[in-house]
Backbone as a chain_set.jsonl record, in Angstrom:
{"seq": "MTTKILLLPNDPYGMGIYQSRDIIANSKAISEMFGKRHDDVLRTIRNAECSEKFRLRNFAESSYRNEQNKKQPMYLLTKNGFAFIVMGFTGKKAAQFKEAYINRYEEMESALQSRHQARMECCQLTDAIKSAHDPAKPHHFSNEMNMLLQIVAGKNAKQLKAERNLPDDAAVRDYLNPSEISLLAALQPVAAFLNVTTPDYQERKRLLAEYSGRLRSPGMIGQNTA", "coords": {"N": [[-29.282, 12.812, -12.837], [-26.964, 10.828, -11.183], [-26.994, 8.198, -8.652], [-24.896, 6.814, -7.689], [-22.357, 6.466, -5.459], [-18.979, 7.429, -5.258], [-16.935, 8.333, -3.646], [-15.922, 9.538, -0.377], [-18.014, 8.469, 1.405], [-18.715, 8.677, 4.081], [-18.801, 11.328, 4.846], [-18.818, 14.07, 7.125], [-20.774, 16.005, 6.658], [-22.639, 14.655, 5.322], [-22.13, 14.409, 2.639], [-20.967, 13.704, -0.72], [-19.14, 12.629, -3.669], [-20.365, 11.883, -6.786], [-20.33, 9.613, -9.485], [-18.061, 10.796, -10.427], [-18.586, 13.481, -10.953], [-20.846, 14.824, -9.841], [-21.474, 16.69, -6.985], [-22.846, 15.991, -3.962], [-25.313, 16.467, -1.408], [-27.102, 14.98, 1.366], [-30.53, 14.557, 2.325], [-31.085, 13.59, 4.899], [-28.826, 14.136, 6.509], [-28.865, 16.906, 6.212], [-31.264, 17.578, 7.54], [-30.561, 16.903, 10.152], [-28.377, 18.601, 10.652], [-29.557, 21.127, 10.461], [-31.399, 20.999, 12.436], [-34.021, 19.991, 12.009], [-37.034, 18.05, 11.46], [-36.722, 15.051, 9.643], [-38.799, 14.163, 8.033], [-40.108, 16.554, 7.485], [-38.224, 17.905, 5.926], [-38.1, 16.167, 3.739], [-40.711, 16.509, 2.795], [-40.633, 19.187, 2.057], [-38.857, 19.041, -0.1], [-40.257, 17.32, -1.861], [-42.488, 18.879, -2.376], [-41.456, 21.049, -3.652], [-41.591, 23.935, -5.636], [-40.59, 23.836, -8.466], [-39.245, 23.509, -11.812], [-39.705, 20.512, -13.803], [-37.431, 19.733, -15.119], [-35.403, 20.969, -13.59], [-35.84, 19.605, -11.189], [-35.227, 16.917, -11.852], [-32.514, 17.151, -12.443], [-31.372, 18.022, -10.065], [-32.332, 16.779, -7.738], [-32.453, 13.569, -6.303], [-34.039, 10.523, -5.645], [-33.292, 8.435, -2.92], [-32.058, 6.225, -0.347], [-31.654, 5.177, 3.108], [-30.436, 3.212, 5.897], [-32.061, 2.821, 8.929], [-31.661, 2.811, 12.583], [-32.848, 0.436, 13.24], [-32.294, -1.055, 11.104], [-33.999, -0.7, 8.983], [-35.139, 0.185, 5.765], [-35.236, 3.509, 4.735], [-36.685, 6.471, 3.246], [-34.813, 8.95, 1.415], [-33.306, 11.929, 0.119], [-30.988, 12.968, -2.405], [-29.045, 15.811, -3.03], [-27.922, 18.267, -5.317], [-25.587, 21.051, -5.417], [-27.09, 23.248, -6.337], [-29.651, 22.268, -5.862], [-29.61, 22.004, -3.089], [-29.305, 24.735, -2.347], [-31.73, 25.726, -3.295], [-33.604, 24.468, -1.622], [-32.862, 25.121, 1.074], [-33.039, 27.842, 1.161], [-35.295, 28.791, 2.324], [-34.972, 28.32, 4.995], [-34.656, 29.887, 8.043], [-33.109, 32.152, 10.46], [-30.398, 32.622, 12.858], [-28.819, 30.354, 13.423], [-29.445, 28.699, 11.263], [-28.405, 30.248, 9.199], [-25.672, 30.05, 9.745], [-25.212, 27.323, 9.231], [-25.907, 27.194, 6.536], [-23.84, 28.693, 5.417], [-21.691, 27.053, 6.16], [-22.217, 24.71, 4.696], [-22.118, 25.69, 2.052], [-19.42, 26.44, 1.928], [-18.335, 23.9, 2.22], [-19.211, 22.613, -0.119], [-17.681, 24.084, -1.946], [-15.084, 23.349, -1.173], [-15.158, 20.648, -1.854], [-15.583, 20.789, -4.584], [-13.121, 21.778, -5.365], [-11.58, 19.599, -4.553], [-12.576, 17.644, -6.276], [-11.711, 18.626, -8.742], [-8.966, 18.35, -8.342], [-8.807, 15.574, -8.22], [-9.483, 14.837, -10.84], [-7.266, 15.947, -12.1], [-5.265, 14.39, -10.928], [-5.898, 11.859, -11.958], [-5.419, 12.241, -14.693], [-2.682, 12.854, -14.682], [-1.719, 10.52, -13.677], [-1.666, 8.85, -15.836], [0.505, 9.904, -17.218], [2.529, 9.227, -15.425], [2.322, 6.447, -15.558], [3.129, 5.98, -18.216], [5.771, 6.822, -18.002], [6.831, 4.907, -16.272], [6.606, 2.661, -17.873], [8.471, 3.339, -19.803], [10.79, 3.264, -18.328], [11.212, 0.64, -17.673], [11.861, -2.457, -19.185], [10.63, -5.404, -19.955], [7.837, -3.519, -18.529], [6.496, -4.549, -15.461], [3.667, -5.723, -13.467], [4.285, -5.231, -10.716], [5.979, -3.067, -10.808], [4.357, -0.864, -11.282], [2.556, -0.983, -9.078], [4.329, -0.773, -6.922], [5.308, 1.82, -7.255], [3.012, 3.395, -6.971], [2.26, 2.697, -4.366], [4.442, 3.726, -3.012], [4.011, 6.48, -3.373], [1.532, 6.75, -2.073], [2.292, 6.098, 0.53], [3.866, 8.293, 1.137], [2.013, 10.371, 0.853], [-0.277, 9.649, 2.433], [0.648, 8.083, 4.474], [0.348, 5.344, 4.479], [0.195, 2.21, 2.632], [-1.642, 1.016, -0.294], [-3.132, -1.326, 0.397], [-3.24, -1.149, 3.199], [-4.616, 1.277, 3.509], [-7.103, 0.642, 2.387], [-8.008, -1.225, 4.235], [-8.07, 0.342, 6.572], [-9.919, 2.358, 5.905], [-12.108, 0.957, 5.264], [-12.649, 0.017, 2.612], [-13.717, -1.482, -0.495], [-12.093, -4.324, -2.075], [-11.569, -3.877, -4.771], [-11.505, -1.155, -5.003], [-10.47, 2.083, -6.127], [-8.02, 3.565, -4.518], [-7.211, 6.203, -4.623], [-9.562, 7.636, -5.136], [-10.68, 7.887, -2.67], [-9.155, 9.451, -1.069], [-8.569, 12.244, 1.106], [-9.209, 15.824, 0.615], [-6.708, 17.281, 0.996], [-4.825, 15.253, 0.793], [-5.252, 14.291, -1.83], [-4.607, 16.548, -3.309], [-1.881, 16.783, -2.758], [-0.99, 14.368, -3.869], [-1.599, 14.813, -6.568], [0.245, 16.809, -7.095], [2.66, 15.477, -6.741], [2.78, 13.361, -8.584], [3.586, 14.098, -11.346], [6.244, 14.746, -10.823], [7.205, 12.327, -9.898], [6.955, 10.902, -12.27], [8.912, 12.147, -13.872], [11.196, 11.507, -12.347], [11.249, 8.734, -12.605], [12.33, 8.403, -15.067], [14.797, 9.686, -14.892], [16.004, 8.905, -12.489], [16.758, 5.94, -11.624], [17.052, 4.448, -9.269], [15.091, 3.17, -6.707], [14.941, 3.815, -3.913], [16.243, 6.257, -3.837], [14.558, 7.805, -5.421], [12.329, 7.762, -3.764], [13.322, 9.137, -1.536], [13.8, 11.692, -2.635], [11.194, 12.414, -3.425], [9.859, 12.4, -0.981], [11.207, 14.464, 0.275], [10.52, 16.612, -1.383], [7.777, 16.566, -0.975], [7.671, 17.368, 1.692], [8.32, 20.059, 1.438], [6.151, 20.948, -0.029], [4.139, 20.644, 1.801], [4.271, 22.836, 3.374], [2.621, 25.768, 4.648], [0.187, 26.893, 2.368], [1.626, 26.126, 0.121], [0.89, 23.88, -1.501], [-1.453, 24.604, -2.847], [-0.419, 26.664, -4.4], [1.278, 25.305, -6.089], [-0.329, 23.614, -7.523], [-2.126, 25.045, -8.901]], "CA": [[-28.299, 12.775, -11.74], [-26.758, 9.467, -10.703], [-26.963, 8.021, -7.198], [-23.771, 5.944, -7.358], [-21.317, 7.21, -4.757], [-17.634, 6.956, -5.544], [-15.984, 8.668, -2.603], [-16.391, 10.244, 0.81], [-19.345, 8.007, 1.814], [-18.983, 9.002, 5.479], [-18.516, 12.734, 5.069], [-19.599, 14.573, 8.265], [-21.895, 16.807, 6.179], [-23.506, 13.8, 4.526], [-21.88, 14.751, 1.245], [-20.085, 12.822, -1.463], [-19.006, 12.914, -5.093], [-20.99, 10.784, -7.491], [-20.017, 9.454, -10.905], [-16.922, 11.672, -10.694], [-18.955, 14.811, -11.435], [-21.877, 15.47, -9.036], [-21.239, 16.84, -5.549], [-24.183, 15.767, -3.438], [-25.635, 16.404, 0.019], [-28.307, 14.171, 1.528], [-31.578, 15.198, 3.114], [-31.026, 13.136, 6.29], [-27.799, 14.942, 7.183], [-29.329, 18.296, 6.235], [-32.26, 17.72, 8.607], [-29.863, 16.847, 11.438], [-27.55, 19.795, 10.802], [-30.403, 22.304, 10.622], [-32.309, 20.783, 13.554], [-35.383, 19.83, 11.516], [-37.478, 16.68, 11.252], [-36.419, 14.605, 8.285], [-40.067, 14.13, 7.292], [-40.403, 17.913, 7.02], [-37.304, 18.207, 4.82], [-38.576, 15.383, 2.596], [-41.922, 17.151, 2.294], [-40.216, 20.416, 1.377], [-38.282, 18.664, -1.397], [-41.32, 16.775, -2.716], [-43.424, 19.948, -2.74], [-40.715, 22.182, -4.207], [-42.209, 24.493, -6.832], [-39.54, 24.015, -9.473], [-39.539, 22.807, -13.062], [-39.364, 19.094, -13.799], [-36.028, 19.641, -15.541], [-34.587, 21.296, -12.417], [-36.003, 18.515, -10.214], [-34.487, 15.735, -12.291], [-31.078, 17.412, -12.421], [-30.84, 18.427, -8.765], [-32.822, 15.947, -6.644], [-32.549, 12.158, -6.651], [-34.527, 9.682, -4.562], [-32.327, 7.462, -2.432], [-32.522, 5.633, 0.906], [-30.657, 4.841, 4.117], [-30.903, 2.235, 6.881], [-32.145, 3.407, 10.268], [-31.047, 2.009, 13.65], [-33.485, -0.888, 13.212], [-31.905, -1.61, 9.808], [-35.103, -0.596, 8.044], [-34.883, 1.108, 4.666], [-36.007, 4.743, 4.857], [-36.467, 7.358, 2.092], [-33.869, 10.046, 1.551], [-33.007, 12.576, -1.156], [-29.655, 13.496, -2.668], [-29.211, 17.157, -3.582], [-26.76, 18.977, -5.833], [-25.398, 22.365, -4.81], [-28.243, 24.075, -6.686], [-30.803, 21.725, -5.159], [-29.452, 22.384, -1.684], [-29.589, 26.163, -2.224], [-33.16, 25.921, -3.525], [-34.378, 23.982, -0.474], [-32.557, 25.762, 2.361], [-33.226, 29.29, 1.125], [-36.411, 29.121, 3.196], [-34.612, 28.112, 6.401], [-34.278, 31.195, 8.588], [-32.535, 32.191, 11.795], [-28.942, 32.739, 12.932], [-28.219, 29.023, 13.335], [-29.614, 28.251, 9.883], [-27.46, 31.009, 8.385], [-24.339, 29.478, 9.973], [-25.111, 26.041, 8.542], [-25.899, 27.477, 5.101], [-22.473, 29.095, 5.086], [-20.823, 25.88, 6.306], [-22.459, 23.815, 3.558], [-21.6, 26.325, 0.841], [-17.963, 26.292, 1.991], [-18.009, 22.491, 2.004], [-19.365, 22.377, -1.553], [-16.529, 24.666, -2.638], [-13.94, 22.489, -0.87], [-15.276, 19.4, -2.603], [-15.377, 21.115, -5.992], [-11.667, 21.838, -5.524], [-11.084, 18.221, -4.445], [-12.951, 16.948, -7.505], [-10.787, 19.103, -9.773], [-7.665, 17.731, -8.074], [-8.907, 14.164, -8.582], [-9.386, 14.761, -12.296], [-5.871, 16.216, -12.422], [-4.474, 13.231, -10.505], [-6.143, 10.775, -12.912], [-4.73, 12.555, -15.943], [-1.237, 12.776, -14.483], [-1.373, 9.125, -13.429], [-1.333, 8.305, -17.159], [1.873, 10.348, -17.482], [3.397, 8.405, -14.589], [2.282, 5.089, -16.117], [3.979, 5.976, -19.41], [7.168, 6.934, -17.565], [7.227, 3.599, -15.719], [6.79, 1.774, -19.021], [9.728, 3.714, -20.46], [11.914, 2.961, -17.45], [11.357, -0.814, -17.5], [11.65, -3.206, -20.412], [9.271, -4.847, -19.999], [7.274, -3.108, -17.242], [5.673, -5.6, -14.854], [2.656, -5.173, -12.536], [4.815, -4.727, -9.444], [6.598, -1.753, -11.023], [3.3, 0.139, -11.125], [2.031, -1.011, -7.704], [5.362, -0.264, -6.016], [5.393, 3.274, -7.386], [1.817, 3.996, -6.374], [2.337, 2.511, -2.92], [5.418, 4.704, -2.516], [3.346, 7.78, -3.332], [0.513, 6.707, -1.02], [3.003, 6.147, 1.812], [4.287, 9.685, 1.343], [0.833, 11.239, 0.928], [-1.235, 9.269, 3.479], [1.298, 7.327, 5.543], [0.05, 3.913, 4.369], [0.077, 1.734, 1.261], [-3.018, 0.829, -0.747], [-3.777, -2.379, 1.186], [-3.482, -0.619, 4.544], [-5.654, 2.306, 3.424], [-8.379, -0.036, 2.154], [-8.432, -1.814, 5.504], [-8.346, 1.421, 7.519], [-11.079, 3.143, 5.481], [-13.182, 0.004, 4.977], [-12.92, 0.105, 1.186], [-13.72, -2.773, -1.188], [-10.798, -4.726, -2.627], [-11.358, -3.331, -6.116], [-11.628, 0.312, -4.969], [-9.322, 2.929, -6.465], [-7.762, 4.284, -3.263], [-7.109, 7.633, -4.931], [-10.886, 8.251, -5.07], [-11.103, 8.009, -1.276], [-8.252, 10.334, -0.341], [-9.192, 13.512, 1.468], [-8.756, 16.891, -0.297], [-5.294, 17.627, 1.114], [-4.053, 14.112, 0.282], [-5.341, 14.217, -3.288], [-3.856, 17.688, -3.851], [-0.468, 16.436, -2.674], [-0.747, 13.323, -4.863], [-1.608, 15.448, -7.894], [1.492, 17.563, -7.239], [3.823, 14.583, -6.733], [2.806, 12.408, -9.699], [4.465, 14.478, -12.467], [7.633, 14.671, -10.362], [7.527, 10.897, -9.89], [7.128, 10.51, -13.673], [10.229, 12.639, -14.276], [12.231, 10.759, -11.639], [11.323, 7.374, -13.133], [13.195, 8.449, -16.249], [16.131, 10.206, -14.568], [16.543, 8.337, -11.25], [16.285, 4.55, -11.591], [17.088, 3.849, -7.93], [13.812, 3.345, -6.019], [15.114, 4.493, -2.624], [16.602, 7.65, -4.086], [13.307, 8.467, -5.843], [11.488, 7.911, -2.576], [13.905, 10.198, -0.716], [13.573, 12.971, -3.296], [9.765, 12.715, -3.385], [9.517, 12.726, 0.403], [11.767, 15.794, 0.537], [9.681, 17.57, -2.102], [6.494, 16.567, -0.27], [7.83, 18.18, 2.887], [8.251, 21.472, 1.056], [4.788, 21.237, -0.453], [3.251, 20.669, 2.968], [4.361, 24.145, 4.023], [1.352, 26.486, 4.458], [-0.07, 27.585, 1.116], [2.467, 25.698, -0.995], [0.237, 22.944, -2.419], [-2.352, 25.37, -3.711], [0.368, 27.43, -5.342], [1.917, 24.425, -7.053], [-1.285, 22.846, -8.287], [-3.089, 25.95, -9.538]], "C": [[-28.174, 11.355, -11.214], [-26.745, 9.397, -9.185], [-25.8, 7.132, -6.776], [-22.647, 6.75, -6.721], [-19.958, 6.593, -5.047], [-16.638, 7.319, -4.46], [-16.637, 9.46, -1.488], [-17.773, 9.799, 1.265], [-19.7, 8.37, 3.248], [-18.628, 10.438, 5.816], [-19.383, 13.281, 6.196], [-20.789, 15.431, 7.857], [-22.877, 15.96, 5.366], [-23.336, 14.03, 3.042], [-20.936, 13.743, 0.598], [-19.983, 13.28, -2.894], [-19.475, 11.678, -5.842], [-20.627, 10.81, -8.967], [-18.945, 10.442, -11.358], [-17.314, 13.074, -11.151], [-19.955, 15.533, -10.546], [-21.491, 15.501, -7.569], [-22.603, 16.911, -4.878], [-24.226, 15.877, -1.92], [-26.866, 15.525, 0.16], [-29.261, 14.804, 2.539], [-31.528, 14.806, 4.59], [-30.015, 13.976, 7.065], [-28.219, 16.401, 7.271], [-30.324, 18.51, 7.365], [-31.594, 17.737, 9.973], [-29.057, 18.119, 11.677], [-28.391, 21.034, 11.095], [-31.432, 22.146, 11.742], [-33.756, 20.668, 13.143], [-35.74, 18.356, 11.426], [-37.199, 16.277, 9.81], [-37.683, 14.548, 7.434], [-40.397, 15.503, 6.721], [-39.509, 18.304, 5.854], [-37.717, 17.437, 3.57], [-39.798, 16.033, 1.968], [-41.576, 18.432, 1.535], [-39.66, 20.113, -0.012], [-39.372, 18.181, -2.353], [-42.273, 17.855, -3.207], [-42.742, 21.167, -3.359], [-41.339, 22.645, -5.519], [-41.128, 24.859, -7.848], [-39.943, 23.255, -10.726], [-39.124, 21.347, -12.956], [-37.9, 18.898, -14.206], [-35.098, 19.919, -14.371], [-34.65, 20.171, -11.398], [-35.159, 17.305, -10.594], [-32.981, 15.933, -12.198], [-30.53, 17.563, -11.01], [-31.336, 17.641, -7.559], [-32.909, 14.496, -7.121], [-33.034, 11.376, -5.438], [-33.469, 8.652, -4.202], [-32.888, 6.864, -1.135], [-31.354, 5.429, 1.85], [-31.26, 3.817, 5.062], [-30.932, 2.892, 8.252], [-31.549, 2.462, 11.307], [-31.633, 0.617, 13.731], [-33.205, -1.611, 11.896], [-33.059, -1.631, 8.809], [-34.784, 0.472, 6.996], [-35.814, 2.308, 4.767], [-35.701, 5.664, 3.673], [-35.515, 8.506, 2.419], [-33.687, 10.656, 0.169], [-31.539, 12.978, -1.203], [-29.825, 14.809, -3.411], [-27.883, 17.692, -4.113], [-26.622, 20.305, -5.094], [-26.595, 23.269, -5.09], [-29.501, 23.585, -5.975], [-30.781, 22.089, -3.69], [-29.837, 23.85, -1.493], [-31.079, 26.44, -2.374], [-33.973, 25.561, -2.29], [-34.12, 24.801, 0.782], [-32.739, 27.277, 2.329], [-34.381, 29.717, 2.037], [-36.127, 28.895, 4.665], [-34.088, 29.434, 6.969], [-33.704, 31.075, 9.993], [-31.02, 32.192, 11.753], [-28.261, 31.386, 12.76], [-28.299, 28.494, 11.909], [-28.618, 28.959, 8.971], [-26.044, 30.443, 8.519], [-24.169, 28.173, 9.209], [-25.158, 26.211, 7.02], [-24.48, 27.82, 4.651], [-21.526, 27.911, 5.14], [-20.984, 24.934, 5.122], [-21.908, 24.407, 2.262], [-20.076, 26.213, 0.785], [-17.547, 24.856, 1.71], [-18.161, 22.121, 0.532], [-18.138, 22.888, -2.305], [-15.271, 23.833, -2.401], [-13.976, 21.233, -1.726], [-15.159, 19.621, -4.106], [-13.881, 21.185, -6.297], [-11.067, 20.44, -5.476], [-11.389, 17.433, -5.705], [-12.033, 17.344, -8.653], [-9.409, 18.464, -9.605], [-7.68, 16.252, -8.435], [-8.817, 13.977, -10.088], [-7.932, 14.977, -12.727], [-4.999, 15.012, -12.085], [-4.663, 12.062, -11.469], [-5.384, 11.012, -14.21], [-3.22, 12.377, -15.794], [-0.782, 11.369, -14.125], [-1.01, 8.444, -14.749], [0.1, 8.678, -17.539], [2.864, 9.512, -16.688], [3.464, 6.981, -15.128], [3.189, 4.978, -17.346], [5.456, 6.037, -19.035], [7.675, 5.611, -17.011], [7.465, 2.61, -16.853], [8.119, 2.058, -19.727], [10.941, 3.287, -19.651], [12.185, 1.465, -17.309], [11.016, -1.524, -18.806], [11.774, -4.714, -20.139], [8.828, -4.398, -18.603], [6.348, -4.206, -16.731], [4.719, -4.989, -13.819], [3.232, -4.583, -11.261], [5.518, -3.38, -9.594], [5.572, -0.641, -10.794], [2.797, 0.189, -9.678], [3.053, -0.479, -6.71], [5.424, 1.263, -6.053], [4.191, 3.958, -6.734], [1.824, 3.843, -4.86], [3.354, 3.459, -2.291], [4.759, 6.067, -2.358], [2.294, 7.828, -2.224], [1.144, 6.764, 0.367], [3.406, 7.584, 2.137], [3.083, 10.579, 1.618], [-0.029, 10.953, 2.155], [-0.634, 8.435, 4.598], [1.076, 5.835, 5.5], [-0.008, 3.516, 2.91], [-1.385, 1.441, 0.933], [-3.762, -0.208, 0.094], [-4.137, -1.872, 2.575], [-4.6, 0.427, 4.541], [-7.031, 1.686, 3.192], [-8.915, -0.641, 3.444], [-8.853, -0.728, 6.493], [-9.639, 2.144, 7.194], [-12.243, 2.272, 5.013], [-13.622, 0.077, 3.517], [-12.94, -1.285, 0.562], [-12.37, -3.053, -1.836], [-10.511, -4.089, -3.98], [-11.455, -1.81, -6.162], [-10.337, 0.969, -5.435], [-9.074, 3.839, -5.26], [-7.723, 5.786, -3.488], [-8.47, 8.331, -4.784], [-11.372, 8.474, -3.64], [-10.122, 8.818, -0.432], [-8.963, 11.629, 0.002], [-8.604, 14.633, 0.596], [-7.278, 17.227, -0.21], [-4.413, 16.505, 0.571], [-4.077, 14.074, -1.24], [-4.603, 15.372, -3.936], [-2.363, 17.398, -3.841], [-0.112, 15.366, -3.7], [-0.669, 13.917, -6.26], [-0.316, 16.219, -8.15], [2.7, 16.644, -7.38], [3.92, 13.706, -7.978], [3.671, 12.846, -10.879], [5.939, 14.456, -12.091], [8.086, 13.217, -10.357], [7.747, 10.39, -11.315], [8.508, 10.919, -14.176], [11.346, 11.805, -13.633], [12.34, 9.316, -12.122], [12.238, 7.298, -14.339], [14.629, 8.8, -15.872], [16.796, 9.533, -13.375], [16.047, 6.909, -11.081], [16.264, 3.927, -10.198], [15.818, 4.189, -7.139], [13.959, 4.158, -4.735], [15.472, 5.963, -2.804], [15.374, 8.431, -4.556], [12.419, 8.729, -4.635], [11.996, 9.048, -1.7], [13.608, 11.568, -1.315], [12.098, 13.382, -3.239], [9.322, 13.089, -1.976], [10.015, 14.126, 0.765], [10.918, 16.871, -0.134], [8.311, 17.688, -1.434], [6.553, 17.437, 0.973], [7.754, 19.656, 2.582], [6.826, 21.858, 0.662], [3.816, 21.334, 0.726], [3.339, 21.979, 3.738], [3.093, 24.917, 3.714], [1.268, 27.211, 3.121], [0.655, 27.03, -0.087], [1.736, 24.805, -1.982], [-0.676, 23.693, -3.369], [-1.591, 26.144, -4.763], [0.945, 26.535, -6.428], [0.941, 23.654, -7.903], [-2.297, 23.723, -8.989], [-3.007, 25.813, -11.039]], "O": [[-29.174, 10.742, -10.84], [-26.515, 10.4, -8.509], [-25.727, 6.734, -5.614], [-22.054, 7.614, -7.366], [-19.815, 5.371, -5.075], [-15.592, 6.679, -4.354], [-17.744, 9.98, -1.629], [-18.638, 10.644, 1.495], [-20.879, 8.371, 3.601], [-18.205, 10.736, 6.933], [-20.579, 12.991, 6.232], [-21.73, 15.574, 8.637], [-23.83, 16.486, 4.791], [-24.281, 13.868, 2.269], [-20.205, 13.026, 1.281], [-20.666, 14.221, -3.297], [-19.034, 10.563, -5.562], [-20.615, 11.859, -9.61], [-18.92, 10.869, -12.513], [-16.473, 13.796, -11.686], [-19.925, 16.763, -10.491], [-21.211, 14.46, -6.973], [-23.414, 17.784, -5.189], [-23.306, 15.442, -1.227], [-27.603, 15.335, -0.807], [-28.845, 15.489, 3.473], [-31.892, 15.609, 5.448], [-30.316, 14.469, 8.152], [-27.965, 17.063, 8.277], [-30.244, 19.512, 8.077], [-32.002, 18.49, 10.857], [-29.057, 18.654, 12.786], [-27.989, 21.891, 11.882], [-32.241, 23.044, 11.976], [-34.639, 21.18, 13.832], [-34.856, 17.505, 11.328], [-37.41, 17.055, 8.88], [-37.642, 14.853, 6.242], [-40.907, 15.609, 5.606], [-39.958, 18.95, 4.907], [-37.69, 17.983, 2.467], [-39.909, 16.099, 0.744], [-42.162, 18.72, 0.492], [-39.947, 20.823, -0.977], [-39.408, 18.584, -3.516], [-42.804, 17.767, -4.315], [-43.38, 22.2, -3.566], [-41.586, 21.834, -6.412], [-40.806, 26.03, -8.052], [-40.876, 22.452, -10.701], [-38.293, 20.988, -12.123], [-37.219, 18.007, -13.697], [-34.118, 19.201, -14.17], [-33.633, 19.814, -10.803], [-34.461, 16.737, -9.754], [-32.248, 14.988, -11.905], [-29.359, 17.27, -10.767], [-30.813, 17.816, -6.458], [-33.389, 14.232, -8.223], [-32.51, 11.539, -4.337], [-32.831, 8.069, -5.079], [-34.082, 6.993, -0.866], [-30.196, 5.5, 1.439], [-32.468, 3.58, 5.031], [-29.931, 3.459, 8.688], [-30.991, 1.424, 10.951], [-30.983, -0.296, 14.239], [-33.803, -2.648, 11.609], [-33.096, -2.466, 7.905], [-34.23, 1.524, 7.312], [-37.031, 2.152, 4.87], [-34.587, 5.647, 3.149], [-35.433, 8.962, 3.56], [-33.888, 9.981, -0.841], [-30.93, 13.287, -0.179], [-30.651, 14.913, -4.318], [-26.851, 17.586, -3.45], [-27.448, 20.638, -4.245], [-27.065, 23.975, -4.198], [-30.323, 24.39, -5.536], [-31.809, 22.441, -3.112], [-30.603, 24.178, -0.587], [-31.631, 27.285, -1.669], [-34.923, 26.263, -1.944], [-35.065, 25.145, 1.492], [-32.608, 27.932, 3.363], [-34.439, 30.867, 2.471], [-36.954, 29.241, 5.509], [-33.163, 30.023, 6.41], [-33.804, 30.027, 10.632], [-30.419, 31.814, 10.747], [-27.261, 31.268, 12.052], [-27.34, 27.91, 11.403], [-28.051, 28.339, 8.071], [-25.306, 30.364, 7.537], [-23.122, 27.931, 8.608], [-24.515, 25.451, 6.295], [-23.988, 27.309, 3.644], [-20.658, 27.765, 4.28], [-19.996, 24.415, 4.602], [-21.298, 23.695, 1.465], [-19.507, 25.927, -0.268], [-16.538, 24.612, 1.048], [-17.33, 21.394, -0.011], [-17.618, 22.21, -3.191], [-14.478, 23.632, -3.32], [-12.952, 20.804, -2.258], [-14.689, 18.741, -4.827], [-13.426, 20.717, -7.341], [-10.163, 20.118, -6.247], [-10.563, 16.641, -6.16], [-11.624, 16.496, -9.446], [-8.764, 18.084, -10.582], [-6.673, 15.723, -8.908], [-8.147, 13.059, -10.562], [-7.429, 14.279, -13.608], [-4.106, 14.65, -12.85], [-3.706, 11.349, -11.771], [-4.779, 10.092, -14.76], [-2.563, 11.818, -16.672], [0.4, 11.048, -14.25], [-0.149, 7.565, -14.78], [0.824, 7.865, -18.114], [3.914, 9.128, -17.204], [4.535, 6.374, -15.153], [3.925, 4.003, -17.496], [6.292, 5.389, -19.665], [8.822, 5.233, -17.253], [8.406, 1.817, -16.808], [8.801, 1.142, -20.187], [11.994, 2.984, -20.211], [13.266, 1.068, -16.875], [10.008, -1.225, -19.446], [12.883, -5.247, -20.094], [9.386, -4.851, -17.603], [5.52, -4.729, -17.476], [4.94, -3.872, -13.351], [2.746, -3.564, -10.769], [5.643, -2.634, -8.623], [5.879, 0.388, -10.192], [2.632, 1.271, -9.115], [2.683, 0.198, -5.75], [5.572, 1.915, -5.02], [4.333, 4.964, -6.038], [1.433, 4.766, -4.145], [3.157, 3.938, -1.174], [4.926, 6.73, -1.335], [2.178, 8.83, -1.519], [0.604, 7.397, 1.274], [3.296, 8.026, 3.281], [3.122, 11.435, 2.501], [-0.464, 11.877, 2.842], [-1.321, 8.111, 5.567], [1.552, 5.114, 6.377], [-0.231, 4.358, 2.04], [-2.261, 1.599, 1.783], [-4.914, 0.017, 0.465], [-5.231, -2.144, 3.07], [-5.427, 0.463, 5.451], [-8.021, 2.161, 3.748], [-10.113, -0.583, 3.72], [-9.871, -0.862, 7.172], [-10.385, 2.512, 8.102], [-13.223, 2.761, 4.449], [-14.812, 0.185, 3.221], [-12.247, -2.182, 1.043], [-11.6, -2.132, -2.111], [-9.36, -3.794, -4.304], [-11.484, -1.229, -7.247], [-9.244, 0.47, -5.169], [-9.837, 4.774, -5.018], [-8.158, 6.555, -2.631], [-8.529, 9.484, -4.358], [-12.363, 9.171, -3.423], [-10.25, 8.863, 0.791], [-9.856, 12.064, -0.724], [-7.606, 14.415, -0.09], [-6.641, 17.44, -1.242], [-3.376, 16.767, -0.039], [-3.045, 13.85, -1.873], [-4.025, 15.203, -5.01], [-1.657, 17.723, -4.795], [0.942, 15.438, -4.332], [0.215, 13.571, -7.043], [0.164, 16.277, -9.282], [3.663, 16.992, -8.063], [5.021, 13.342, -8.389], [4.439, 12.027, -11.384], [6.792, 14.182, -12.935], [9.207, 12.905, -10.76], [8.617, 9.552, -11.549], [9.194, 10.133, -14.829], [12.319, 11.444, -14.295], [13.42, 8.729, -12.055], [12.848, 6.263, -14.605], [15.573, 8.273, -16.461], [18.02, 9.577, -13.249], [15.011, 6.691, -10.453], [15.528, 2.967, -9.97], [15.51, 5.362, -6.929], [13.186, 5.086, -4.496], [15.054, 6.811, -2.016], [15.166, 9.573, -4.148], [11.829, 9.802, -4.51], [11.206, 9.835, -1.178], [13.214, 12.493, -0.604], [11.786, 14.554, -3.031], [8.505, 13.992, -1.797], [9.337, 14.876, 1.467], [10.631, 17.91, 0.461], [7.753, 18.782, -1.34], [5.604, 18.159, 1.278], [7.195, 20.429, 3.36], [6.357, 22.951, 0.979], [2.799, 22.024, 0.65], [2.557, 22.205, 4.662], [2.529, 24.754, 2.633], [2.129, 28.02, 2.774], [0.346, 27.411, -1.216], [1.932, 24.946, -3.19], [-0.667, 23.437, -4.573], [-2.054, 26.275, -5.896], [1.085, 26.965, -7.573], [1.337, 23.084, -8.92], [-3.231, 23.216, -9.61], [-3.738, 26.491, -11.761]]}, "num_chains": 1, "name": "protein.A"}
């Protein structure tokens, strides 16, 4: 299990998606959510009576900086690792947080699937832009993506990087929230089609914004991206 985070580094549940495949929670956030000492949660993980194969796949040593900027130990847990550790937490409050975390894992699994779909369909859009311009130049691609980001998130790539404190070389798509990425995944194939049939940029933008408005209706995005 890798420890390299690619998106959602400040998730309120202390969760993120790593290496585009692992959905992870961290022991520090778990201890805070369940009202337990972090040392106790770390001890529970270290003393877990599981196979070495299960341990390697579902728990990874990591660290965080405390208020004094000192490096402190922390664990990252997959969905299975989380379930293994918290199954011993009892009480009504613990049950509520177990349910909340399980729901969050499911939300992020859906978001991860949408990100994979968005990456694949971005290739389709790239090919359409190449077909529409002879030759296609860098600004053709950046203009189209910024148009989509404006529709989906209200800001272009540069603005989103500044707002969300992302590095200059970050792929903004990887840091969109689940609803934004679902909308992007739905709009990209339409944008690819319009690049071939509607050469006027402003008209494409109008049509995509209009289609986006329909997709934002309750339940519509899930129906169109299933």
